[in-house]
C-alpha positions as CSV (number, residue, x, y, z in Angstrom):
1,M,0.0,0.0,0.0
2,A,1.3,3.4,-0.9
3,R,2.3,5.6,2.1
4,F,1.6,8.9,0.6
5,T,-1.5,11.2,0.6
6,K,-1.8,14.5,-1.3
7,L,-2.4,17.2,1.4
8,R,-1.5,20.6,2.5
9,Y,-0.3,20.9,6.1
10,F,0.9,23.3,8.7
11,Y,3.9,23.9,10.8
12,A,4.5,26.6,13.4
13,G,1.6,28.6,12.1
14,A,2.7,28.6,8.4
15,I,0.9,27.0,5.5
16,L,3.5,24.8,3.7
17,E,3.4,23.9,0.1
18,R,1.3,20.9,-1.0
19,K,3.4,17.8,-0.3
20,E,2.9,14.1,-0.4
21,M,2.1,13.1,3.2
22,R,3.0,9.6,4.3
23,E,0.4,7.2,5.5
24,L,0.5,5.7,9.0
25,I,2.1,2.2,9.3
26,E,-0.4,-0.4,10.4
27,S,0.5,-2.4,13.5
28,N,-2.0,-5.2,13.3
29,H,0.6,-7.7,12.4
30,A,2.3,-7.2,15.8
31,L,-0.8,-7.9,17.9
32,G,0.1,-10.8,20.3
33,D,3.9,-10.2,19.8
34,R,5.1,-8.0,22.7
35,D,8.6,-7.6,21.3
36,A,7.3,-6.5,18.0
37,L,4.9,-4.0,19.6
38,D,7.7,-2.6,21.7
39,R,10.0,-2.2,18.7
40,I,7.4,-0.3,16.7
41,W,6.7,1.9,19.7
42,S,10.3,2.8,20.3
43,E,11.1,3.5,16.6
44,H,7.9,5.2,15.4
45,G,6.2,6.4,18.6
46,Y,2.8,5.1,17.8
47,W,0.6,2.1,17.0
48,F,-2.0,2.3,14.3
49,F,-4.5,-0.5,14.3
50,R,-7.2,-1.1,11.7
51,D,-10.6,-2.6,12.4
52,V,-9.8,-3.7,15.9
53,L,-12.5,-2.0,18.1
54,D,-15.8,-3.7,18.6
55,K,-18.2,-2.3,16.0
56,D,-21.3,-2.3,18.3
57,A,-19.4,-0.3,21.0
58,V,-18.0,2.2,18.5
59,G,-21.5,2.5,16.9
60,A,-23.1,3.2,20.3
61,M,-20.5,6.0,20.9
62,R,-21.2,7.4,17.4
63,D,-24.9,7.5,18.2
64,E,-24.1,9.6,21.3
65,Y,-22.5,12.2,19.0
66,L,-25.2,12.0,16.5
67,A,-27.8,12.6,19.2
68,E,-26.0,15.9,20.0
69,L,-26.1,17.0,16.4
70,R,-29.8,16.1,16.1
71,K,-30.5,18.3,19.2
72,L,-28.9,21.1,17.3
73,D,-31.0,20.3,14.3
74,L,-27.9,19.9,12.1
75,V,-28.3,16.2,11.2
76,D,-31.6,14.8,10.0
77,A,-33.5,12.6,12.4
78,G,-33.2,9.5,10.3
79,S,-29.6,9.8,9.3
80,S,-27.1,7.3,10.6
81,E,-24.1,9.3,9.2
82,P,-22.8,12.7,10.3
83,I,-24.2,14.5,7.2
84,W,-24.9,18.2,7.7
85,N,-28.4,19.1,6.6
86,G,-27.4,22.6,5.6
87,K,-29.2,24.4,8.5
88,P,-27.4,27.4,10.1
89,I,-24.1,26.3,11.7
90,E,-22.6,29.7,12.8
91,N,-23.1,29.1,16.5
92,F,-21.7,25.5,16.6
93,P,-20.5,24.9,20.2
94,A,-16.9,24.2,21.1
95,T,-17.8,21.6,23.7
96,F,-20.7,19.3,24.4
97,E,-21.4,19.2,28.1
98,D,-24.2,16.7,27.9
99,L,-21.7,14.1,26.7
100,H,-19.7,14.7,29.8
101,K,-22.8,14.6,32.0
102,R,-23.7,11.2,30.5
103,R,-20.2,10.0,31.0
104,A,-20.2,8.8,27.4
105,W,-16.5,8.0,27.0
106,Q,-16.3,6.4,30.5
107,N,-19.2,4.0,29.5
108,F,-17.4,3.3,26.2
109,V,-14.1,2.2,27.8
110,K,-16.0,0.1,30.5
111,D,-17.3,-2.1,27.7
112,P,-15.5,-5.4,28.3
113,R,-14.7,-5.7,24.6
114,I,-13.1,-2.3,24.5
115,N,-11.3,-2.7,27.8
116,A,-9.9,-6.1,26.7
117,F,-8.3,-4.7,23.6
118,F,-6.4,-1.9,25.4
119,E,-5.3,-4.3,28.2
120,E,-3.9,-6.6,25.6
121,V,-2.0,-3.8,23.8
122,L,-0.7,-2.1,26.9
123,A,-0.1,-5.4,28.7
124,D,-1.5,-4.1,32.0
125,Q,-4.7,-3.1,33.7
126,I,-5.9,0.3,32.4
127,Y,-6.4,3.5,34.3
128,W,-8.2,6.1,32.2
129,I,-7.1,9.7,33.0
130,P,-10.0,12.2,33.2
131,I,-8.7,14.3,30.3
132,D,-11.0,13.8,27.4
133,Y,-12.0,15.5,24.2
134,Y,-15.2,14.8,22.3
135,R,-14.3,16.1,18.8
136,L,-17.3,17.1,16.8
137,V,-15.9,19.3,14.1
138,A,-18.2,21.1,11.7
139,P,-17.6,21.6,8.0
140,S,-15.8,24.9,7.5
141,K,-17.7,27.6,5.7
142,T,-14.4,29.2,4.7
143,K,-11.9,27.8,2.2
144,D,-8.7,29.0,4.0
145,D,-6.3,26.3,5.2
146,K,-6.6,26.6,8.9
147,A,-5.6,23.9,11.4
148,Y,-8.4,22.8,13.7
149,L,-5.9,22.3,16.5
150,G,-2.3,23.6,16.5
151,L,1.0,21.8,16.8
152,H,1.6,20.4,20.3
153,Q,2.6,17.4,22.4
154,D,0.2,16.1,24.9
155,G,2.9,15.7,27.6
156,M,4.3,19.2,27.2
157,S,2.4,20.6,30.2
158,N,1.3,17.3,31.9
159,P,4.3,16.3,34.1
160,G,4.1,13.4,36.5
161,I,1.9,11.0,34.6
162,E,3.0,8.3,32.1
163,F,0.1,8.0,29.6
164,V,-0.6,7.3,26.0
165,T,-3.1,9.1,23.9
166,C,-5.8,7.1,22.2
167,W,-7.4,8.8,19.2
168,I,-10.5,7.0,17.9
169,P,-12.4,7.9,14.7
170,L,-16.1,7.2,15.1
171,A,-17.0,7.7,11.4
172,E,-15.0,7.7,8.2
173,I,-12.5,10.6,8.2
174,D,-10.8,11.3,4.9
175,E,-8.3,14.0,4.0
176,H,-11.2,16.5,3.4
177,T,-12.8,15.8,6.7
178,G,-9.4,16.3,8.4
179,G,-8.3,14.3,11.4
180,I,-5.0,13.9,13.2
181,V,-1.5,14.3,11.8
182,I,1.6,13.1,13.7
183,A,5.3,13.6,13.2
184,E,6.5,10.0,13.0
185,G,9.8,9.4,14.9
186,Q,10.0,12.9,16.3
187,H,8.9,11.7,19.7
188,Q,12.5,10.8,20.5
189,R,13.6,14.5,20.5
190,G,12.0,15.5,23.8
191,Y,9.6,18.4,24.2
192,M,9.2,21.4,21.9
193,D,9.4,25.0,22.9
194,V,7.2,28.0,22.2
195,T,9.2,30.9,20.7
196,D,7.4,34.1,19.6
197,G,4.1,32.2,19.6
198,K,5.4,29.4,17.4
199,V,5.9,25.9,18.5
200,G,8.9,23.8,17.5
201,F,12.2,22.2,18.5
202,S,14.7,24.8,19.6
203,Q,17.6,22.3,19.4
204,G,18.5,20.7,16.2
205,P,16.6,20.9,12.8
206,A,13.0,21.7,12.3
207,I,10.6,18.8,12.1
208,P,11.3,17.2,8.7
209,E,8.6,17.7,6.2
210,D,8.5,14.0,5.3
211,S,7.8,12.9,8.9
212,W,4.2,14.2,8.8
213,T,1.9,11.2,8.7
214,R,-1.8,10.5,8.6
215,A,-4.3,8.0,7.2
216,H,-7.8,7.6,5.7
217,Y,-9.4,6.7,9.0
218,Q,-12.3,4.3,9.4
219,P,-14.5,3.6,12.4
220,D,-13.1,0.7,14.5
221,D,-9.6,2.0,13.9
222,V,-7.5,3.4,16.7
223,L,-4.2,5.5,16.8
224,I,-2.3,5.2,20.1
225,F,0.8,7.4,20.5
226,T,3.3,8.5,23.1
227,K,2.9,11.7,25.0
228,S,5.9,13.3,23.4
229,M,4.6,12.8,19.8
230,P,4.2,16.2,17.9
231,H,0.8,16.3,16.3
232,Y,-2.0,18.6,15.2
233,G,-5.5,18.4,13.9
234,L,-6.5,19.3,10.4
235,G,-9.5,21.5,9.7
236,N,-12.7,20.0,8.3
237,K,-12.8,21.1,4.6
238,S,-15.5,18.7,3.6
239,A,-18.7,20.1,2.1
240,D,-21.2,18.4,4.4
241,R,-19.7,16.0,6.9
242,F,-19.1,16.5,10.6
243,R,-15.8,15.0,11.9
244,L,-16.5,12.6,14.8
245,S,-13.6,11.4,16.9
246,L,-12.7,10.6,20.5
247,D,-9.4,11.7,22.2
248,I,-8.7,9.9,25.5
249,R,-5.7,9.0,27.6
250,A,-4.7,5.7,29.1
251,M,-2.2,4.7,31.8
252,R,-0.9,1.4,32.9
253,R,-2.1,0.8,36.5
254,S,1.3,-0.4,37.5
255,H,2.6,3.2,37.0
256,P,2.1,6.0,39.7
257,L,-1.5,7.2,39.3
258,P,-2.7,10.8,39.4
259,V,-4.8,12.2,42.3
260,V,-8.4,12.4,41.1
261,G,-11.3,13.6,43.2
262,K,-13.0,16.6,44.7
263,V,-11.4,19.5,46.4
264,K,-12.0,19.4,50.2
265,T,-10.0,22.5,51.2
266,I,-7.7,24.8,49.2
267,S,-5.5,27.8,49.7
268,A,-2.7,29.4,47.7
269,D,-0.3,27.1,49.4
270,E,-2.1,23.8,49.8
271,V,-4.9,21.6,48.5
272,T,-6.6,18.6,49.9
273,V,-8.4,16.3,47.5
274,M,-10.9,13.6,48.5
275,T,-10.2,10.6,46.3
276,E,-11.5,7.0,45.9
277,E,-8.1,5.6,45.2
278,F,-6.1,7.1,48.1
279,G,-8.5,8.8,50.6
280,D,-7.8,12.4,51.4
281,V,-4.5,13.6,49.8
282,T,-2.9,16.9,50.8
283,L,-0.4,18.5,48.3
284,R,1.7,21.7,48.5
285,L,1.2,24.3,45.9
286,D,4.2,26.5,44.8
287,D,5.2,28.8,42.0
288,Y,6.3,25.8,39.9
289,T,2.9,24.0,40.2
290,I,1.1,24.1,36.8
291,V,-2.4,25.3,37.9
292,R,-5.3,25.6,35.5
293,G,-8.9,26.9,35.9
294,P,-12.1,26.2,34.1
295,V,-13.2,28.0,30.9
296,P,-17.0,28.1,30.4
297,G,-17.9,26.6,27.1
298,S,-14.4,25.2,26.4
299,P,-12.9,21.8,26.9
300,N,-9.5,23.3,27.7
301,P,-8.8,24.8,31.1
302,M,-6.7,28.0,31.2
303,P,-3.5,28.7,33.1
304,I,-4.0,30.5,36.4
305,T,-1.8,31.3,39.4
306,R,-1.9,29.4,42.7
307,F,-3.3,32.6,44.3
308,Q,-6.3,32.4,41.9
309,A,-6.8,28.7,42.7
310,P,-9.1,29.1,45.8
311,A,-11.6,31.1,43.7
312,E,-11.4,29.1,40.5
313,L,-11.2,25.6,42.1
314,P,-13.3,25.9,45.3
315,P,-14.3,23.0,47.5
316,G,-16.4,20.5,45.6
317,T,-14.6,21.0,42.3
318,S,-13.6,17.9,40.5
319,V,-9.8,18.0,39.9
320,M,-6.8,16.0,38.9
321,A,-3.4,16.5,40.3
322,T,0.0,14.9,39.8
323,R,2.6,14.9,42.6
324,D,6.2,14.5,43.5
325,D,7.2,14.1,47.2
326,G,4.1,15.8,48.5
327,R,4.2,18.7,46.0
328,A,1.6,19.2,43.3
329,L,3.1,19.2,39.8
330,I,-0.3,19.8,38.1
331,L,-3.6,20.9,39.5
332,R,-6.5,21.2,37.0
333,P,-10.3,20.8,36.8
334,H,-12.0,18.0,35.0
335,L,-15.6,17.4,33.9
């Protein structure tokens, strides 16, 4: 199979010339072979599996998304595909709180058929981090080449947790609908820097143009990649299809787990979190703690100072923290 796809892509905010983008290497042949999976992970930084997730479970998750689009009257009642019916789309929301309230992705990964696959691949029991993104991306009404999500690495601002990102298409996603693009092999270079608003590696050469990699994604596929993998999301340039995908993070339970629960008490110097895993956990906050607060209508929390934390993350707030010797490395809300 050819590993190239005609596509325009982005780097550090610039639109590059049309190039031939490589296709992701499929990893299905390595299932059941731990050594082969580990070699692929070390060299490429990802596993891409075709047609491995249970179709009924993926279909149920897709139906959750379609229900949200029907509530907005953007998909016809009888449609089983995410086809835009042409009704006004200007006020399309950035996040879908009802999916969070229904715990849609948590119910998805609890399915024994889904859980068994990820346990096989990661060779451990799975802990799912409460960082999730329900991606419902509307067709763009403009024709400019704008990335849906800029270049980044998921581990850049998430110290203290060893996780992998699991990106799951819930309907067909071709080059027009967009989808994720990763920089194959560039995970070995550590983390990028932000200079003058542009993201890239400050040491060594720029990300090679021929490392950018994607696929024509189908439901039941899954792309799993390391937290240091540079990646971005293409805009949806299709005429009438919504892009549906799920972005969740998994950990091996044998690794140190984050502190997840509700704030019991909080000050600028200390937070106590009530958890199911560990009971009450008290952590110090200092100027090096990465603290984030909620943003109404957005799935992404915003950076705040620890002095703002008592107001932005009051008692009762659901939070996640990572820790090192009693100090919080991260403190952030989750839905």
